[in-house]
N, C-alpha and C positions, 0 to 999 in steps of 0.2 A: 422519529419513527422510520423504520427501514422501508425501502421500496418493496412493493408487493412482488411475489415470486412469479406472477403470471406474465409480467412484462420484463424485458431485459433492463437492467439498471444502466448499462452502457451499450451503445451500438456504434460501430464504424461501418460505413458503406463506401467502398471504392476509394479508400483513403490513400493518397500518394504524398510523399515528402522527399524533396531533394535538397542537397546542399551544394553551393557553388564555391569553388576555391580557384581563383584566377580564371582560366578558361575551361577548367574541368568541372563538369556537373556530375555529381554522384547521387543516384537514386537510392534512398534508404528504405522506403516503404513502397511496394509495388501494388497499387490498387487493392488494398487489403480490406476485407470485409469480415466482421465478427460481431457476435453478441456476447455480453458478459451477464450471466444470470444473477439476480438479486439474492443477497443473503448467503453467498458462497465465497469460498476462498479459491480464486482462480489464479493459477500460476502460468506466466508466460516464460518459458524456458528456452535457452539457446546460448550459443557461444558469444563471447564478447564481439561487438561490432555487427551483430545481426539485425539491429534496429529495434530491439525490444524496449530500451529506455526511451527512444524517440517515440515509439508507439504509446508508452505510458504518459509521456509529456503531452501528447496530442489528445489522448482520451481524457486527461485531467484538466485540459484547458490551459496548460502552461505554454504550449506552442500551438500555432495554427497549422492546419494541413494546407498543402498546396492545392489539393483537389479532393473532392469527396465530402462526405457529411459525417459529423460526430454528434450523437445525442447522448445526453447524460440526464438520468431521471426525467426523461421526456422533453428536455430542453435542447434545442439546436444550438450548440456552442458557437458555430460559425456565424450565427445571426445576432450574437450578443455584442454590445459595446464593451470596451475594455473595462469600464466601471461596473457594468452589470456582471461581467465575467468574474471580476475580483470579488464582488459581493456573493456570487454563487459559490465560489470556492471557499470563501470564509464561512458561509452558513452550512454548506452541505458536504464538504470534503475535508479529509485529513491526509497528511503526507508524512512518510517516514523515509529518510534518505540514508545512503551509505555513510555519509560524513557527519551524521547526528545533528549538525546545525544548531548547536547550543550557544548561548551567550555566556562568555567566561565569568562575568561579574554577577550573574543571577544564580540563586539556589535552584535546586530541582523543583521545588514548589513554585517559585517565581516563574520559572520557564513554562510551567504548565498553565499558570494563571494568565500569562500575558495574552494569548490569543482570545481568551474568554472575555477579557476587558474590551478588546476590539469588537467582540460580538455584542457588547452592550449589557452583559450580565452585571448585576450588582456585586459588589466586592464580597459579600458574605456567600452568595451563591457560587461565585467563581472559586472561592477558597474551598467550599465544600466539594465541588466537582473535582478540583485539582487533587485534594487529599484522597478522595475515593479512587481516582484513576491511578495515582501513585501506589496506593495500597493494592490495587488489583494487579499491578505488574510486580509486586513484591518489594517495593521501595519505601514502604511506610516509615521504617526507622531511619532512612537516609535522605529524607526529603529536604532537610535544611542544608545539605552539602552542596558545594560548588562543583562544576564539572571537573576541575583539576583534582578533586578528592574522590572521584568516581572511576571505576574501571570502564573499559570500553563497552562491555555488556550492559553495565548499569546506565551509561550514557544513552545507549540505544533504547533501553527501557524507559528512560525519561522522555525521549522523543516519541515513543509509542504512547505513553501516558498523555503527552501534550496533544497528540492527535485524537486519542480516545476521549479526552475530557470535552471535546467539542460535540460529542455524540453525533458523529458524521454518518450519513447514509453510505458514503463512499470513502474507502480508505485505500490510498495508493502507497505502495512500498517499493522503492527502487533499490535493489541489491541490499536488503536490510541485514544480511548475515555475512557479507563478504569481508568485512573488516574484523570479524570476530573469530575467536577460537571455537573448537567443536562444542564445548560445553555451553558457552554463552550463545552460540548460534542456535543450539537446540532449544534453549529457553525462549529465545525470540520467536522461533518457529511455533512453539507451543502457544505462546501468547497470541500471535496472529490468528492461529486456528481457533482459539477460544473466543476471540472477538467476533469472528464470523458466526460461530455457533451460538454464543450466549447473547449477543447484542443484535443479531440479524443484520450485521453490517456487510455490505458488499466489499470484499477485500480483493484488490487486484495487485499482484506481486510479480515483479520481474526479477529473475535471478538465474545464474548458472550453477547454483548450489544444488547438487542432487539430493541433499537431505530434505529439501522442501517438497519433493515430488510425492512422498508417501503421506503428507499432511494435507495436500490440496484436494478439493472436491473435483477439480478439473484441471487438466494440463494442456496448454497450447504450446506446441514446439515450433520455434521460429528458426529460420535460416535465410540469410540473404534477403531480408525484408519481406518474407512471405511466411504464412502459416503452413507448415508441412503436415501437422497432425493435430487432432483434437480428441482427447480421450479422458476417461475417468480412470484414475489409477487404481490398481488392485490393492486393497488393504493388506498389510502384512499377515501372513498365515499365523494362526494361533499355534503355539507349541503343543505337540501331541503329548497326551498323558502317558506316563510310563506304564507298561504292562506289569501287573503284579508278578513277582517271582514265584516259581512253582515251589 
């Protein structure tokens, strides 16, 4: 069940993150505060190196913040043990990465079933969910194929199906279209948009792909570790009907 829309699904309060290389300390996130509303597709946009992937990693619990607080579905991530955090991610979150992260020896169906077995689902239930998710992303006829037999766009759809089958409240996507051509990138964008709409999932996507902007419910523009703007994109104008000729 998705988080209710009255409360933010994700919150960051004065989050700061730095990395140290030798004697040089580089601040990637500068006391950043934001809310991500439940059941929406929120896009964090900005140039490479602006800190958006680091922010996604912190909001999803993959990395700790140096300072500040992060709350996900009402849980304070900084107060969780490593084991509790891993359990939270397994039960409540899904991830889609630029590099697909598929196992070469597993079929598309087996890729999607794998995390469901870790969640404790019976084999029959896991198989049913996996098939439904692959069909939802348009890969029903290709679910027995190995990654080497799939195109880049199909591999990314397998990764999305793997995340979707968990029925997560939170779905995190890190540059999901950057390795894809225009046609496959558009398919992936449409699928992420449908997941937010049809499943009530909170989808947080970081990307520098301008095609994503028109599909997002909300766009946060980042630069140099700060949020510069927060806006609802204007939907594309409907084409005007032609005037009847005299």
